[in-house]
N, C-alpha and C positions, 0 to 999 in steps of 0.2 A: 763267171760263163762269155765270151766276146760278143760284144754286138753285129747283127751280120744285116744287109741288107734281104729283100724281102719280095715276093711277084707278091707275097695275099697272106692277112695276118691270119693265124689264126687265134680262134678266144676259145678259149675252158670256158665249161660250167660246170660246175662240181655242186657238191652235197648242198640243199639246204638254197642254193640260190647267188652262194660263190660264184665271180666272173673271173678271171685272168686272160693275158695274153701269150700264149704258149712260149716265147720268147724274146728278148728286149730286141727292141725296135729302133728302128736308128730314124728320128726325126729334127728340125728345122727348132730355133729357137719359136717361130710363128706357132709353129704347128704347135708344138709346147703347151706354149701360153694360150691358143685356145683349148687345145684338154683336161688342163688343169682349172679354164675359166668351166668350161664344163659339167669338171666337175663339182665348181662348187655352186654351180644353176643348178644341179640331181642333191646334194648332201646341203649340210650345216661346214658354210665357207673354215665355220673354226675349226673345222678336223682334217679339212685338208693342211698341208703339209709335204712339200720340197724339201729332200733331204737330197746337200750332193754325195753321191757315192765315187769314186775313186774305177772301181768296178762291180760286177757281177757276178760273187758271192753262191747265190743260194741255190738249192739244185732242186728245188723243188715247186710243183704251182703251186698257185693256188685254191685251184678248178680240180685238182689232183686231191686235194686235202680230206676225209672228211667232218674234218678242226678246223680251224682256221687259228694259231694262237697267235693272237693280236691283244698285246700290254692294252690298257684304259688312258688316254692323254688329262690329264686337266679339262681342256674343254670338247671332249665323249662326254667328262661328266655332268661337265657345266648345259648344256645339250640338255643330256638325261632329268637334269635338277629344274632340265627351266617347263618340260614337256607334260603337257597336263598329261596327254593323252598318249599312253606305249606304241600303238599305231605311227606316231610322228617321229615320236624317240627312233623311232627302226625304222622310218624314210631318211631320217637327218645322217643318221650314223653310217646307213647299210651295214648294222648290223640284226638274226637272227629275234623272236619275237621271242624265243628262249634264253638267252646269250643277254638284254635290254633287263627282262623281267626279273631276271637274275641276281642281276647287279645289284639293279636297281633298291628289292626288298630288304639288301645286308648291308647293300652302303648310303643308303639313306640315312634307314634308324640312325644308325653313328656316324653322321657326318650329324642331325643335324641334334645329338647326344656330346660332340668331341665343340659344337658350338654352343653349347648353355655351360658344359662345361670349363671353355677357356672366354664366355662374356661376346662371342662376336654374335651378328645381326642379320641373317643372310635376305634381309629385307632391306636394306640401307648400306650395307657394304656389301667391299668387291668382290664375288662372287667365288671368283677363277680366284683372286688370292686367296681366300679362305681354305680353297678346296686341295691348293697344293699344299700349303698349310696342313693345312685333315693326313690328304696321302703322307708326307714327310713325316708328320707328326707316325704314324701308322707301321712308313718305312722302320722310320725309329723303334719303332716298338717290338718289330720284328729279329732289330739286329740286338735288341736288348734282351733278347729273346733265346736268339742264340747262341752270347754270349756267356752268357747266365746255363745255362746244359751244356758247352764248354768248357767251366768251372767247377758246375755237378762231376762232370762225370771221372776231372785231373784229384778231388776231396777226396769219391772215392775210391781210389785207386791209393792216393794218400791211408786212405784208413781199412782198406784189402794191407795196406804191409803191415800197419798200426800190430792189426789183428792177427799177424800170421805167425805160425810156426814156430816160423826158421826168427822171430822177433823176440815170441817168447825164450823159446832154446838160448837164444843170448842171452837176455838178462837172469838167465837159471844160473846159467856155463857162469856171469859174475858175477853172481850170489853166491855161488859155491867155493868162488875164487879171495869173496870178503870186499872184491871192487866196486858189487852195487851199491849208491846212494840212494838214501830215504829219498832226494832229488831230481834223482836221474826216474823214478815212476811221478813223480812226486810232476814234473815236465810230461811225459806219460801223458797218464790224463788229461793232465787242462791239454793240451794236441788233440785229442780226441776228444773234447767237452768244445773246444770250439770249433772241430770239425762237422762235430754233430747240428750245433744251432746255428750255421752259420747252414748246411744240408741243410735246413729246418725250415730258412728266413730264405731259399732257393726256390724251394717245392712249394712256399706261399706265394712267390713273385710269379710262378713256371703256371699258378694254378690261376691267375688275375687273367682276366679278359679285355681289351680294351678297352674298351666302357668301364673298367674298376679303374685302372693304372693311374 
């Protein structure tokens, strides 16, 4: 979307208090700095970030959407952790009560469990760095599960091949020719045994939660 000069600024007010400007507007560096300063006065300064981009490619506006898919930043988690009251967290983060409450209920317990397991102390160490490590650990956990599922699917396909009627017919054909060796049968069953064992191990890993890893 190209920047455009405007005689008026249209502001969308959408579902659950979300607000957005209808389209990008041209502002000077001084105006931009004043705008960012205002945001930092309204919200927690740690969650305000300026991101420079070449052009606007977003084809939707916040005010038009019922749900705004905004990823939580480490700095936002820190604000959530520091706030004693949810209303204060909502005010500083610009998020709904539902978003803050839902995230806090699941996230705080997992963070504390992560700290206990890894020997981190939220009361004396850099909380933001701990949160970043926690989020990295969660991301690695998800990636590992995705990798395990990929391996699981591959092994199941191989097991289907080893159990296929076509392979049984092939063994029967070799047996009639007198070319089927005992070592071939042993290797066949050993491969199946290894696959079964690996599938059992993968299933156990996939059933583990983040807290149990």
